[in-house]
C-alpha positions in Angstrom: 0.0 0.0 0.0 1.3 3.4 -1.0 2.9 5.7 1.6 1.8 9.3 0.8 4.2 12.2 0.9 2.8 15.1 2.8 3.7 18.8 2.9 2.3 21.2 5.5 1.9 24.9 4.9 1.6 26.9 8.1 3.6 26.2 11.3 2.5 29.0 13.5 0.1 27.6 16.1 -1.4 24.6 17.7 -3.4 23.7 14.6 -0.1 23.1 12.8 0.9 20.5 15.5 -2.5 18.9 15.2 -1.9 18.5 11.4 1.4 16.8 12.0 0.0 14.6 14.7 -2.9 13.5 12.4 -0.4 12.4 9.7 1.8 10.7 12.3 -1.3 8.8 13.6 -1.6 7.2 10.2 1.9 5.6 10.7 3.1 4.1 7.5 0.2 5.5 5.4 1.7 9.0 5.2 4.9 10.9 6.0 5.5 14.6 6.4 8.4 15.4 4.1 8.4 19.2 4.2 6.9 22.2 5.9 6.6 25.9 4.9 6.1 29.1 6.8 7.2 32.7 6.5 8.2 32.9 10.1 11.7 31.3 10.0 12.0 30.8 13.8 8.7 29.1 14.3 9.3 27.0 11.2 12.7 25.9 12.4 11.2 24.9 15.8 8.3 23.1 14.2 10.6 21.1 11.9 13.0 20.3 14.7 10.3 19.2 17.1 8.7 16.9 14.5 11.8 15.7 12.6 10.6 17.2 9.4 13.5 17.0 6.9 12.8 20.0 4.7 11.8 23.6 5.5 10.7 26.2 3.1 9.7 29.9 3.2 8.2 29.8 -0.3 5.3 27.4 -0.7 5.5 27.4 -4.5 9.2 26.4 -4.4 8.2 23.6 -1.9 5.5 22.3 -4.2 7.8 22.4 -7.2 10.7 20.6 -5.5 8.8 18.1 -3.3 5.9 17.2 -5.6 3.9 16.0 -2.5 0.9 13.7 -2.7 -1.1 15.6 -0.1 -0.8 19.2 1.1 -2.3 20.4 4.4 -2.9 24.1 4.6 -3.2 26.0 7.9 -2.3 29.6 6.9 -4.5 32.7 7.4 -7.6 32.2 5.2 -7.0 34.8 2.5 -4.3 32.4 1.1 -6.4 29.2 1.2 -7.7 29.3 -2.3 -4.5 30.2 -4.1 -2.5 27.7 -2.1 -5.0 25.0 -2.7 -5.1 25.7 -6.4 -1.3 25.7 -6.6 -1.1 22.4 -4.8 -3.6 20.7 -7.1 -1.7 22.1 -10.1 1.3 19.9 -9.2 -0.9 16.9 -8.7 -1.5 17.0 -4.9 -4.7 16.5 -3.0 -5.4 19.2 -0.4 -6.7 19.3 3.1 -7.3 23.0 3.9 -8.3 24.5 7.3 -11.6 26.4 7.5 -12.8 28.7 6.2 -11.9 26.9 2.9 -12.1 30.1 0.8 -13.2 33.7 0.8 -16.3 33.4 -1.5 -18.4 31.2 -3.7 -16.4 32.6 -6.6 -13.2 31.2 -5.1 -14.9 27.9 -4.4 -15.9 27.6 -8.1 -12.3 28.3 -9.1 -11.2 25.4 -6.8 -13.9 23.2 -8.4 -12.7 24.0 -11.9 -9.1 23.0 -11.0 -10.4 19.8 -9.3 -12.3 18.9 -12.5 -9.2 19.5 -14.7 -6.6 17.8 -12.5 -8.6 15.0 -11.0 -7.3 16.0 -7.5 -9.4 17.2 -4.6 -9.4 20.0 -2.1 -11.1 19.0 1.1 -12.2 21.4 3.9 -11.2 20.7 7.5 -14.6 20.0 9.0 -13.5 17.5 11.6 -16.9 17.5 13.5 -18.2 15.2 10.7 -15.7 12.5 11.6 -16.3 11.8 15.3 -17.9 8.3 15.6 -20.9 9.6 17.6 -21.7 12.2 15.0 -21.4 9.7 12.2 -23.7 7.3 14.1 -26.2 10.1 14.9 -26.4 11.0 11.2 -27.1 7.3 10.3 -29.9 7.0 12.8 -31.5 10.2 11.4 -31.0 9.3 7.8 -32.3 5.7 8.0 -35.5 6.8 9.9 -34.7 5.0 13.2 -35.4 8.3 15.1 -38.4 9.2 12.9 -38.8 12.5 11.1 -36.5 15.3 12.2 -38.5 18.3 13.4 -36.3 20.8 15.3 -32.5 21.5 15.3 -30.3 23.7 17.4 -26.6 24.6 16.8 -25.0 26.9 19.3 -21.3 28.0 19.3 -21.1 30.3 22.4 -17.4 31.1 22.8 -15.2 34.0 24.0 -12.3 35.7 22.3 -10.4 38.5 23.9 -9.1 41.7 22.4 -5.6 40.2 21.8 -7.2 37.6 19.6 -8.6 40.3 17.2 -5.2 42.1 17.2 -4.4 40.0 14.1 -5.8 42.1 11.2 -7.4 39.4 9.1 -9.6 38.4 12.1 -10.7 41.9 12.9 -11.0 43.3 9.3 -12.2 40.4 7.1 -15.4 38.3 7.4 -13.1 35.3 7.5 -12.2 36.1 11.0 -15.7 36.6 12.3 -17.5 34.5 14.8 -19.6 33.0 12.0 -16.8 32.0 9.7 -14.1 31.3 12.3 -15.9 29.9 15.3 -19.5 28.8 14.5 -18.6 27.3 11.1 -17.8 23.9 12.6 -21.1 23.5 14.5 -23.1 24.8 11.6 -21.4 22.4 9.2 -22.3 19.5 11.7 -25.9 20.7 11.7 -26.0 20.5 7.9 -24.3 17.1 7.9 -27.0 15.8 10.3 -30.0 17.4 8.7 -29.1 17.4 5.0 -30.2 19.9 2.3 -31.2 23.3 3.4 -33.7 25.5 1.6 -33.8 29.0 3.3 -31.9 31.0 5.9 -33.0 34.2 7.7 -30.2 35.7 9.7 -29.0 38.7 11.8 -25.5 39.7 12.8 -24.0 42.5 14.8 -20.9 43.8 16.6 -21.8 44.2 20.2 -18.6 44.3 22.1 -15.3 44.1 20.2 -13.8 47.0 18.3 -13.8 45.1 15.0 -15.2 45.4 11.5 -16.9 42.0 11.6 -19.7 40.6 13.7 -19.1 39.0 17.2 -22.7 37.7 17.3 -24.8 36.1 14.6 -28.1 34.2 14.7 -30.1 32.4 12.0 -33.3 30.4 11.4 -33.0 27.7 8.8 -35.6 25.7 6.8 -34.5 22.2 5.6 -35.7 20.3 2.6 -37.0 17.5 4.9 -39.3 20.1 6.6 -37.1 20.5 9.7 -36.4 23.9 11.2 -33.3 24.9 13.1 -32.0 27.8 15.1 -28.3 28.8 15.1 -26.4 31.1 17.5 -22.8 32.1 17.2 -20.9 34.3 19.6 -17.3 35.3 20.5 -18.5 37.2 23.6 -19.9 34.5 25.8 -18.2 34.3 29.2 -19.3 30.7 29.8 -18.2 28.9 26.7 -20.1 25.9 25.3 -21.0 24.2 22.1 -24.4 22.5 21.7 -25.9 20.5 18.9 -29.4 19.1 19.3 -31.9 17.4 16.9 -35.5 16.7 18.0 -37.0 13.9 16.0 -40.3 12.1 16.0 -39.2 9.3 18.3 -36.2 10.8 20.2 -33.9 13.7 20.9 -30.2 13.3 20.1 -27.8 15.9 21.4 -24.2 16.7 22.3 -22.7 19.2 24.7 -19.0 19.9 24.4 -16.5 22.8 23.6 -14.0 22.4 20.9 -14.3 18.7 20.2 -16.6 15.8 21.1 -16.3 12.2 22.0 -19.0 9.6 22.5 -19.5 10.5 26.1 -20.6 14.0 25.1 -23.7 12.7 23.3 -27.0 11.4 24.7 -30.2 10.1 23.3 -33.6 10.5 24.9 -36.6 8.6 23.6 -39.8 10.7 23.2 -42.6 10.3 25.8 -44.6 8.5 23.2 -41.8 6.1 22.4 -41.1 5.6 26.1 -44.6 4.4 26.6 -44.0 1.8 24.0 -41.4 -0.4 25.6 -40.5 -2.3 22.4 -40.0 1.0 20.5 -38.0 2.5 23.3 -35.8 -0.6 23.5 -35.3 -0.5 19.7 -34.2 3.1 19.8 -31.9 2.7 22.7 -30.4 -0.5 21.2 -29.8 1.3 17.9 -27.9 4.1 19.8 -25.9 1.6 21.9 -24.6 -0.1 18.7 -22.1 2.8 18.7 -18.9 0.9 19.8 -15.9 2.8 18.5 -15.0 6.1 20.1 -13.2 8.3 17.5 -12.9 11.8 18.8 -14.0 14.6 16.3 -10.6 15.7 15.5 -8.1 15.9 12.6 -6.8 12.3 13.0 -10.2 10.8 12.0 -10.5 13.2 9.0 -6.9 12.5 7.7 -7.5 8.8 8.0 -10.7 9.1 5.9 -9.0 11.3 3.4 -6.1 8.8 2.9 -8.8 6.2 2.1 -10.3 8.5 -0.4 -6.9 9.0 -2.0 -6.5 5.2 -2.2 -9.8 4.7 -3.8 -9.9 7.9 -5.9 -13.3 8.8 -4.3 -14.6 12.3 -3.3 -14.1 13.2 0.4 -17.3 14.1 2.3 -16.0 17.7 2.8 -15.1 18.3 -0.9 -17.2 19.0 -4.0 -20.9 19.4 -3.5 -20.7 18.8 0.3 -18.2 21.7 0.7 -20.3 23.9 -1.5 -23.4 23.2 0.6 -21.8 24.7 3.7 -20.0 27.6 1.9 -23.2 28.5 0.1 -25.1 28.4 3.4 -22.6 30.7 5.0 -22.6 33.1 2.1 -26.4 33.1 2.2 -26.4 33.7 6.0 -24.3 36.8 5.4 -26.5 38.0 2.5 -29.6 37.7 4.8 -27.8 39.5 7.6 -26.7 42.4 5.4 -30.0 42.7 3.5 -32.4 41.9 6.3 -34.2 39.4 4.0 -34.4 35.6 3.9 -32.2 34.0 1.3 -33.1 30.7 -0.5 -30.6 28.2 -1.7 -29.4 28.9 -5.2 -30.1 32.6 -4.8 -26.4 33.7 -5.0 -25.2 33.4 -8.6 -22.3 35.0 -10.5 -23.1 38.7 -10.8 -24.5 38.8 -7.3 -22.1 40.9 -5.0 -22.4 38.2 -2.4 -21.0 35.7 -4.9 -17.6 37.5 -4.9 -17.5 38.6 -1.3 -19.1 37.4 1.9 -20.1 41.0 2.8 -21.3 41.7 -0.7 -18.9 44.6 -0.7 -20.9 46.4 1.9 -18.1 47.1 4.4 -18.3 46.5 8.2 -21.5 44.8 9.5 -22.2 47.6 11.9 -22.0 50.2 9.2 -24.5 48.1 7.1 -26.9 48.1 10.1 -26.7 51.9 10.3 -27.4 52.2 6.5 -30.5 49.9 6.8 -32.1 52.0 9.6 
């Protein structure tokens, strides 16, 4: 079985170490052969700590010389699309940190290169890969829990002023609480409930001195008839992440912070199901068939991606699946900026929100003032 050669771009924070650890976890399936960063000191420390043989300050030179099979990108988001495209152009598959790109226009550029090269760019959405989340999705999709009715996705976190001292976080929508914190929980909600049809959202800057929102909320209608509420915040003193789906026969939910394991999830049969002992036993037995306990983290996603590379199959955070989430986020922003609900498929080339998350409208607070 092939051992894949991996290059990592971005060595500046804990995520970079998580990327290396995820590859190392695969043992003989993949090996990090090079790393790249513009910060020479941090790059040297990263390579020394992890025994990475080659260090580069120029990612294009690294791609040209190393010809890696897989490139993992953990740089600030404005570079995600050009780096992903450059990697695919040399024949590499890509695993790119969220947010994958700056707009639907950039996503379509990535898709065009995927189609031409036969390679794939996959977004880091590790919440899809925890064993409990995978199992919950199966029980919803196969009807074990009955029809899904109501969903909840809360990302209530806190970020201090030093966090927003980094310009791309304070000045671009990519650093907002929606795109940079809530994105994981929202993607998990879409993974569990499937195709969405309409979103109606609000966003505001309530505390931080930044050009992007620190709070956003949304109501979502799904194709299966379910409705869901979303709340994202970077100003919540008591931090928590919550995902909950109320179905016809049971509620399934998880409470965690940055990552979940099986113990963070629970299933509660409905009162009607509870009165039917056979139905309650069936539901509980279905949930208890969850035996493995893979944490929702980079290791599980990298393992799945290497299997996709073996088989030449599309990862579940590439292609149409990646677009569903990016289109949802773009539509959430369009709704927040315009004050109107946005249906899926509404944003097409020529729409200002196709080319920019804020539709070229500037800071979210300024947009609110204009709409008064």
